[in-house]
C-alpha angles and dihedrals in degrees: 000000000000124000114245117250135217125224103234096205092063095067120058098203092046090051088053092052095043098046094119096047098077094206133118100217138028132191114261094244089052092049091053090050090051092051090049093049094046100036094112088060093057134075104222091198090062097051112119117241094254092052092045089052090049092052092047091051093047091049091051094045104037105013096050089234096312127107104203102216 
């Protein structure tokens, strides 16, 4: 079974966090880890609804309900 991936360009805050990676997609667990590492660089109140929904889903699926920030 392959791990689902996320298209980085679809999510503005993720694009900001992943600028140095030079890749188009990342695995969902890696995306959650990147959000957690870079959370202090983001303004959660300015996340668009799609990106907020992505983070919430990743936290439920891979973070067992906890965003480690």
